[in-house]
Structures are given as C-alpha cells and as structure tokens.
N, C-alpha and C positions, 0 to 999 in steps of 0.2 A: 069708264076707262077700259081700253082693250087689254086683255091678258090678266085681269084681276081674277083671282080664284073665288068662285062663288060656290064654296063648299062648307057645309056645316060639320065641324068636327065635334062629335058628341063627348069624347073623353076630355077630362080636365087636364090642365098643364101638369099638375102633380101626378096624375095617373100616367101620363105619357112619360114623364121624367123617371118614374119608378119602373115602368116597362123598359125604358131605354137602359137603365142601370142593370136590370136583370137579364136582358137579352144577351145571348152568347154568339148567335149566328149573325155574321156580318150583313148579309143581304136583308135580313129582317130588321136589323138595327138601323140600316139606312132608310128603310121605309118609315120606321117610327120617327126618325130624325126629321123626315119630310113633314109629318103631321105636327111635330113639335115646333118646327120653324114657322109653319102657317098659323098654329094656335097662338104662339107668343108674338106674332106679327113681326118676326125678324125677317121674314120674306113675305112680301105682299102679293107676288105673282108666282106662277109656276116657273117662269123664266128665271126669276131671282132665286127661287128654291133650287132649281136645276144647277145654277151656277155655284151656289153654296155647297151643294152636294157633289159637284163634279160629274154630273150626269147630263144626258141629253134632255132637252125639253119634252120630247115625245115620250121618253121613258117615264118621266115624272107625271105627265098627263095620263099615261096608262095606269100608273099606280093610283092616281086620284080617281080614275074611272072605276077601278076595282073597289076602292074604298066606298064610293057612292053606291055601288051595286050590293055589296055584302058587308060593309063595315070593316072593322079591324080584322075579323076572322078571315075574310076573303083577301084582304090586303097582305096578310102575313102568310097565307097558305101558299106553299111552294108546290107547283105541279111536279108530279113525278114523271120521269121518263118512261116511255113505253118499252121498247126493246123486245127482243125475242124471249119467249119463256124458256126456262132452263130445260135441258134435255133430261136431266135427273132431278125430279122435284125435291123439295125440302124434306118431305116425310121419308122419301127413299134415302136421301143423304143421311138422315139421322139413323135409319135402320142399318145402313152400311157402316157408319161410324161405330155403332154399337157392336156390329159383327167384327170389325177390324180390331177392336179392343178386347174381344173375347179370346180365350185361350186357343181355340182352334185356328183363328185367323184365316189367311189365304196364302197360297204358295206363289201366286203370280197375278198380274193385272188381268190376264186372260181369264183366270179363274173367277175374278171379281165380275167381269163382263158376263160370264156364264151364270153366276149366282144371281146377278141382277135380272137376267132374262128369265131364268127358271122360277125364282122365288117371288120377284116383284113385278114381273111382266114388263120390264123396261129394257129396251134394246138400245145400247149405247156403244159407240166406237171405243176402241182401245185407247185412243188418244184422249178422248173425253174423260174416260175413267181415270187414266193416269193423271191428268191435270187436276181432277177433283180430289183424288186421294193424296197425291204428292204435294200439290201447292195449296189447295184450299183446306183440306183436313189435316195437312202436315203429318200424315201417317205413312206407314209402309205396309205392303201386303205380306211381307215376310214374317214368318213366325220364328220365335227363338229356337235355334237349333240346340240339340243336346251337346254338352261339352264332352270332349274326348277324355276318357279315363287316363290316357297317357300324358295329358298336359299336366305339368307340375305347377303348383301354386306359386312358386318363386318366379317362374317365367311370366305368369299372368300379371304379377304386381309391377313388373318393369315396364 
C-alpha cells in the first residue's frame, strides 16, 4: 500500500511515553509524538501522522528520515543557527564585567573602548560597547561619586 511507513522504531511505547512526559521543548515533543503515533499504530502512514500533528507531510517525512539516519538523538537534535561571531568574545565580556564591578570602574564608554583595545586587543565601536554594557550586562561605566560634605542627611532621606 502506498504511503505506509516502513520504519522500525526501536524504542518501546513505554519509553516513548516517558520521554514525552519529560520533554519540555515543544518542537522535540512534537517529534516524539510522531514516533509514539507510529509505534502505537494510531497513525499507519506519514500522511495520517502529519494530519494528527497538524504538520505538512514533507515535514513529517523529513523527521522520519532523520530518525532513520541517526535514531532518536539525530531526530531530537536541533541545529543551531550560524550567524556572525560576536565582536567582543565571551572571555572578553567576562573580563569587562569583572572590571565594571571593581572599585575603579570606568568614567565613560569611550574609556571602555580604549581599555578593550589596550588590554585585550579588541577593537570595538562605541555603539557596540554601549549596547554590550548597558543592555546585555545591565551595568554602567560610571563609578560612584563622592558625596558632598555639604549635603544634609535629612535632605537625602526625602
């Protein structure tokens, strides 16, 4: 019969049900549901499984192809996006965060740019540094200024 799935699912129904209950990520759960439907014979073909899952037949067939190639591991493995590498690498970000929380701090974002270039050899634009420090690290380059001796305690409380 055309469209009948000729795939050997090595996991048992109980294993698949347990994995389904444990899974938190929706896309992975959907793929496990596919295997469960085919294993329990609730769906006999990829087309039936696709209809039950609300997915396109081609998508379901792609998932089954991945399962045939590498089993459950390959089926559940989500490919990571490529993208451009960060201008300021993770190790430099940690060093900067440590320096931001130190008592000496920085006076400006320009000073941070200069520190990155001199100490870590990373040339970064002002805008890049600002976005990293302000939005990602949620920090500020400003160091605490000394209080004026003329300020009264009662005015500070209000």
